[in-house]
C-alpha positions in Angstrom: -96.9 24.9 156.8 -99.8 23.7 158.8 -99.5 23.5 162.6 -100.3 20.1 164.1 -103.6 21.0 165.7 -104.5 24.1 163.6 -107.9 24.6 161.9 -107.6 24.3 158.1 -108.6 27.3 156.1 -111.9 26.0 154.8 -112.0 28.5 151.9 -108.6 27.2 150.6 -109.7 23.6 151.2 -112.9 24.1 149.3 -111.0 25.6 146.4 -108.6 22.6 146.4 -111.6 20.3 146.5 -112.8 21.6 143.2 -109.9 19.9 141.4 -107.8 16.8 141.9 -104.4 17.2 143.5 -101.5 17.5 141.0 -100.1 14.2 140.0 -96.6 13.4 141.0 -93.8 12.9 138.4 -93.8 9.1 138.7 -95.1 6.3 140.9 -91.7 6.2 142.6 -92.2 9.7 143.9 -95.4 8.5 145.6 -93.5 6.0 147.7 -92.7 7.3 151.2 -94.5 6.6 154.5 -95.5 3.0 153.5 -92.1 2.1 152.0 -90.1 3.5 155.0 -92.5 1.8 157.5 -92.1 -1.5 155.7 -88.4 -1.3 155.5 -88.1 -0.2 159.1 -90.0 -3.4 160.1 -86.9 -5.4 159.0 -84.8 -3.8 161.7 -81.8 -5.7 163.3 -84.0 -7.2 166.0 -86.5 -8.3 163.3 -83.6 -9.8 161.4 -82.7 -11.8 164.5 -86.2 -13.1 164.8 -86.4 -14.2 161.1 -82.9 -15.7 161.4 -83.9 -17.8 164.4 -87.0 -19.0 162.7 -85.1 -20.1 159.6 -82.3 -21.7 161.6 -84.6 -23.5 164.0 -87.4 -24.7 161.7 -85.9 -24.5 158.2 -88.5 -23.9 155.5 -91.4 -24.7 158.0 -91.9 -21.1 159.0 -92.0 -19.4 155.6 -95.8 -19.6 155.3 -96.1 -17.1 158.2 -94.8 -14.3 156.0 -97.3 -15.1 153.2 -100.1 -14.9 155.8 -99.0 -11.7 157.4 -98.7 -9.7 154.2 -102.4 -8.9 153.6 -102.9 -8.3 157.3 -100.0 -5.8 157.4 -101.3 -4.1 154.3 -104.7 -3.7 155.8 -103.7 -2.3 159.2 -101.0 0.0 157.8 -103.5 1.2 155.2 -106.0 2.1 158.0 -103.4 4.0 159.9 -102.3 5.9 156.8 -105.9 6.8 155.9 -106.6 8.1 159.4 -103.6 10.5 159.1 -104.4 11.6 155.5 -108.1 12.1 156.1 -108.0 13.9 159.5 -104.6 15.7 159.1 -103.6 14.5 162.5 -101.5 11.5 163.8 -102.9 8.6 165.8 -102.2 10.0 169.2 -103.9 13.3 168.5 -107.0 11.5 167.1 -107.1 9.1 170.1 -106.8 12.1 172.5 -109.7 13.8 170.7 -112.1 10.9 170.8 -111.2 8.6 173.7 -110.4 8.9 177.4 -106.9 10.0 178.6 -106.9 6.8 180.8 -106.7 4.8 177.5 -104.2 7.1 175.7 -101.5 7.7 178.3 -100.7 4.1 179.2 -100.6 3.2 175.5 -98.1 5.9 174.5 -96.1 5.3 177.7 -95.7 1.6 177.0 -94.9 2.5 173.3 -92.1 4.8 174.5 -90.7 2.0 176.7 -90.9 -0.7 174.1 -89.4 1.5 171.4 -86.5 2.5 173.7 -85.7 -1.1 174.4 -86.0 -1.9 170.7 -83.6 1.0 169.9 -81.1 -0.5 172.5 -81.3 -3.9 170.7 -80.9 -2.3 167.3 -77.9 -0.1 168.0 -76.3 -3.0 169.9 -76.7 -5.2 166.8 -75.3 -2.5 164.6 -72.3 -2.2 166.8 -71.8 -6.0 166.8 -72.1 -6.0 163.0 -69.6 -3.2 162.6 -67.1 -5.0 164.9 -67.5 -8.1 162.7 -66.7 -6.1 159.6 -64.0 -3.7 160.8 -62.9 -4.8 164.3 -63.0 -2.5 167.3 -65.3 -2.1 170.3 -69.0 -2.8 169.6 -70.4 -0.5 172.3 -68.6 2.6 170.9 -69.8 1.8 167.4 -73.3 1.5 168.9 -73.0 4.9 170.6 -71.7 6.5 167.3 -74.7 5.2 165.4 -77.1 6.4 168.0 -75.5 9.9 168.0 -75.5 10.1 164.2 -79.2 9.1 164.1 -80.1 11.9 166.7 -78.1 14.5 164.8 -79.8 13.7 161.5 -83.3 13.8 162.9 -82.7 17.0 164.9 -80.8 19.1 162.3 -81.9 17.9 158.9 -85.4 19.1 157.8 -88.0 16.4 157.1 -88.2 17.2 153.4 -84.5 16.3 153.0 -84.3 13.7 155.8 -87.1 11.6 154.3 -85.0 11.2 151.1 -82.2 9.8 153.2 -84.5 7.3 154.7 -85.9 6.3 151.3 -82.3 5.6 150.1 -81.5 3.6 153.2 -84.3 1.2 152.3 -81.9 -0.1 149.6 -79.8 -1.6 152.4 -82.4 -4.4 152.6 -81.5 -5.5 149.1 -78.4 -7.0 150.7 -80.7 -9.8 151.9 -82.1 -10.3 148.5 -78.6 -10.5 147.1 -77.6 -13.1 149.7 -80.1 -15.6 148.2 -78.2 -15.5 144.9 -74.9 -16.5 146.4 -76.3 -19.7 148.1 -77.8 -22.8 146.5 -81.6 -22.8 147.0 -83.7 -26.0 146.6 -86.7 -24.1 145.2 -88.9 -27.2 144.8 -88.4 -28.1 148.4 -89.1 -24.5 149.5 -92.4 -24.6 147.7 -93.3 -28.1 149.1 -92.3 -27.4 152.7 -92.4 -23.6 153.2 -95.5 -22.3 151.5 -98.1 -24.6 153.1 -99.0 -25.2 156.8 -96.3 -27.7 158.0 -97.1 -31.1 159.3 -94.8 -30.8 162.3 -96.2 -31.0 165.8 -97.3 -27.6 167.2 -94.9 -27.6 170.2 -94.3 -24.7 172.6 -91.1 -23.6 170.7 -92.9 -23.5 167.4 -95.9 -21.5 168.7 -93.5 -19.1 170.4 -91.7 -18.5 167.2 -94.9 -17.9 165.2 -95.9 -15.3 167.9 -92.5 -13.7 167.6 -92.8 -13.4 163.8 -96.2 -11.9 164.0 -95.1 -9.5 166.7 -92.1 -8.5 164.6 -94.1 -7.9 161.4 -97.2 -6.2 162.9 -95.7 -3.5 165.3 -97.4 -0.6 167.0 -94.6 1.9 166.3 -95.3 1.4 162.5 -98.9 2.5 162.9 -97.9 5.8 164.6 -95.1 6.4 162.1 -97.1 5.9 158.9 -100.0 8.0 160.1 -97.7 10.8 161.2 -95.7 10.7 157.9 -98.9 11.1 156.0 -99.5 14.3 158.0 -95.9 15.4 157.4 -96.4 15.0 153.6 -99.7 16.8 153.9 -98.0 19.8 155.6 -95.2 19.8 153.0 -97.6 20.2 150.1 -99.4 23.5 149.8 -102.0 22.1 147.4 -103.0 19.2 149.6 -105.5 19.3 152.5 -106.9 16.7 154.9 -109.3 14.6 152.8 -112.1 15.3 155.3 -111.9 19.0 154.2 -111.1 18.3 150.5 -112.9 15.0 149.7 -112.3 15.4 146.0 -108.6 14.7 146.6 -109.6 11.3 148.1 -109.4 9.2 145.0 -105.9 10.2 144.1 -104.9 10.2 147.8 -106.2 6.8 148.5 -104.7 5.4 145.3 -101.3 6.7 146.4 -101.7 5.3 149.9 -102.7 1.9 148.4 -99.6 1.7 146.1 -97.3 2.9 148.8 -98.6 0.4 151.4 -98.8 -2.5 149.0 -95.2 -2.0 147.8 -93.8 -1.1 151.2 -95.3 -4.1 153.0 -94.5 -6.3 150.1 -90.8 -5.2 150.2 -90.8 -5.8 153.9 -92.2 -9.3 153.7 -90.0 -10.2 150.7 -86.9 -9.3 152.6 -88.0 -11.1 155.7 -88.8 -14.2 153.5 -85.3 -14.1 152.0 -83.7 -13.7 155.5 -85.6 -16.7 156.7 -84.8 -18.6 153.5 -81.1 -17.9 153.6 -80.7 -19.0 157.2 -82.8 -22.1 156.6 -80.6 -23.2 153.6 -77.3 -22.3 155.2 -77.7 -22.7 159.0 -80.6 -25.2 159.5 -79.4 -27.6 156.8 -76.0 -27.6 158.4 -77.2 -28.3 161.9 -77.0 -24.8 163.3 -80.5 -24.3 164.9 -79.9 -21.7 167.7 -79.4 -18.0 166.8 -80.1 -15.2 169.3 -78.9 -12.1 167.5 -78.5 -10.9 163.9 -74.8 -10.6 164.4 -74.6 -14.3 165.3 -76.5 -15.1 162.1 -74.0 -13.2 160.1 -71.1 -15.0 161.8 -72.6 -18.4 161.4 -73.1 -17.7 157.6 -69.4 -17.1 157.0 -68.0 -20.7 157.1 -71.0 -22.0 155.2 -71.9 -19.4 152.6 -68.6 -17.6 152.3 -67.2 -14.1 153.0 -69.4 -12.3 150.4 -72.7 -13.6 152.0 -71.2 -12.7 155.4 -70.4 -9.1 154.5 -73.8 -8.6 152.8 -75.6 -9.9 155.8 -73.5 -7.8 158.3 -73.7 -4.6 156.3 -77.4 -5.0 155.9 -77.7 -5.0 159.7 -76.0 -1.6 159.8 -78.1 -0.2 157.0 -81.4 -1.3 158.3 -80.5 -0.1 161.8 -79.8 3.4 160.5 -83.3 3.3 159.0 -85.1 1.7 161.9 -83.7 3.7 164.8 -85.1 7.1 163.6 -88.5 5.4 162.9 -88.6 4.0 166.5 -87.5 7.2 168.1 -89.7 9.4 165.8 -92.9 7.3 166.3 -92.5 7.5 170.1 -92.0 11.3 169.8 -95.1 11.7 167.6 -97.2 9.6 170.0 -96.1 11.5 173.2 -96.3 14.9 171.6 -99.7 14.1 170.1 -101.0 12.9 173.5 -99.9 16.1 175.3 -100.7 18.6 172.5 -97.1 19.5 171.8 -95.9 20.8 168.4 -94.6 17.8 166.5 -93.0 17.7 163.1 -89.6 16.8 161.8 -89.9 19.8 159.5 -89.9 22.1 162.6 -86.6 23.2 164.1 -85.8 22.1 167.7 -86.5 25.7 168.8 -90.1 25.5 167.5 -90.8 21.9 168.8 -88.3 21.4 171.7 -90.3 18.8 173.6 -90.9 16.7 170.5 -87.1 16.6 169.7 -86.4 16.0 173.4 -88.3 12.7 173.2 -86.3 11.6 170.1 -83.0 12.5 171.8 -83.9 10.8 175.2 -85.3 7.6 173.6 -82.3 7.2 171.3 -79.6 8.0 173.9 -81.4 5.9 176.6 -81.3 3.0 174.1 -77.6 3.6 173.6 -77.1 3.8 177.4 -78.7 0.4 177.9 -75.9 -1.1 175.9 -73.4 0.0 178.6 -75.6 -1.3 181.4 -75.5 -4.8 182.8 -78.8 -5.7 181.0 -79.3 -8.9 179.0 -80.2 -7.6 175.5 -82.0 -10.9 174.6 -84.3 -10.6 177.7 -84.8 -6.9 177.1 -85.8 -7.6 173.5 -88.2 -10.3 174.7 -90.0 -8.0 177.0 -90.1 -5.4 174.3 -91.9 -7.9 172.1 -94.3 -8.7 174.9 -95.1 -5.1 175.4 -95.5 -4.5 171.7 -97.8 -7.5 171.4 -100.0 -6.4 174.3 -100.4 -2.8 173.3 -100.9 -3.6 169.6 -104.3 -5.1 170.3 -106.0 -2.0 171.9 -104.3 0.3 169.5 -105.5 -1.7 166.5 -109.0 -1.9 168.0 -109.1 1.8 168.5 -107.8 2.5 165.0 -110.5 0.3 163.5 -113.2 2.0 165.5 -111.9 5.5 164.6 -111.7 4.6 160.9 -115.4 3.7 160.9 -116.6 6.8 162.7 -118.1 9.6 160.7 -117.2 12.2 163.4 -113.5 11.2 162.8 -113.4 10.4 159.1 -116.3 12.4 157.8 -117.9 10.6 154.8 -114.5 8.9 154.1 -115.0 6.0 156.6 -113.2 2.9 155.5 -114.7 0.3 153.2 -116.3 -3.0 154.3 -113.4 -4.9 152.8 -110.8 -2.9 154.8 -112.9 -3.3 157.9 -113.0 -7.1 157.5 -109.2 -7.3 156.9 -108.4 -4.8 159.7 -110.4 -6.6 162.3 -109.0 -10.0 161.1 -105.5 -8.6 161.7 -106.6 -7.5 165.2 -108.1 -10.9 165.8 -104.9 -12.7 164.6 -102.7 -10.6 166.9 -105.0 -11.2 169.8 -104.8 -15.0 169.2 -101.0 -14.7 168.9 -100.7 -12.9 172.3 -103.0 -15.4 173.9 -100.9 -18.2 172.5 -97.8 -16.5 173.8 -99.4 -16.3 177.3 -100.5 -20.0 177.1 -97.0 -21.2 176.1 -95.5 -19.3 179.1 -97.9 -20.6 181.7 -98.9 -24.0 180.4 
């Protein structure tokens, strides 16, 4: 197993470079970092955002998910390539090539935003469990938080990642929900897949910004890059592509498939959540939804018990997937910034500070559920922080991915540069629009 900041054995790397990496058993085996990142993007707080968009604006917001797909693919692909080429996560690479004055505020704000997001997610999971089984939501939330911590701390990465991959199936609950409600597909195509003719009012712009901020999130950049490094360490025949460039063709092809499928799965599920709430809630005059649990409750009298249970259980399943990604990405970022050992394959004894971040972030999120804090306002500020720090993080990623001293001769292509910078520009526009709507 390779240490996070160790020097790769160049003799072994050169030997590996003389032949392509061994092909996996099937394309399904190749799915991992991209699939999990995409699925984690549809966390309970994201479900609330998509539900609100569908309830408030009907089909008029579906086009945003078509637009964000290629942008998500591009920026997540860049993060994955940085991890696979260099053999290090984003924070380590930023620390090596940029001033600490840039790195420390970014990872500190990421930790804060992720902790707030964890609080919102475990609270939503607790509310959903209460809807299904009764009982006290706060204690369910605490249970889910503790279970998440125990799995991350005591289950090695090679086994835990399989659990996360299976948890992505929870998102199929939202695909299934579409098939138990009547969808006017012609109207969806006419109203939802083109830019709407409605006036661009403050509420509409704010919701667009929320959707963009939910789908393009900084914690996913750190997670996917770090998981590429984890997979690299777990495979004795694989080396950072900078050291073994002949593995690049196979490595890039796998990253492309993983990212295209993962982000496609993410946006498809988000599309179905927005579509379901548009058909059931908006068309029945319910236009105000603040939490994912409220969306599930509102579905019950309109779409029936089956749709209600699918929606509620999906919240729990996606939360179990998202909370480890939120806590883990924060831990990778902090540990990379301070040169701490960081790997989910390590035991807590080997990487105590890395696991301490995971435990503190998760339990602090749980603790916020017992504090007199408005979860909706907390989630709003989490979105604001994510939106603000996403821009410099994406800009630094794009600059690093084009630098030969970082990527060797495997700098990103012109096409990926264009799409990555376009994604950065769109997020910048979204944040500026958010600021304008607040102060106009």
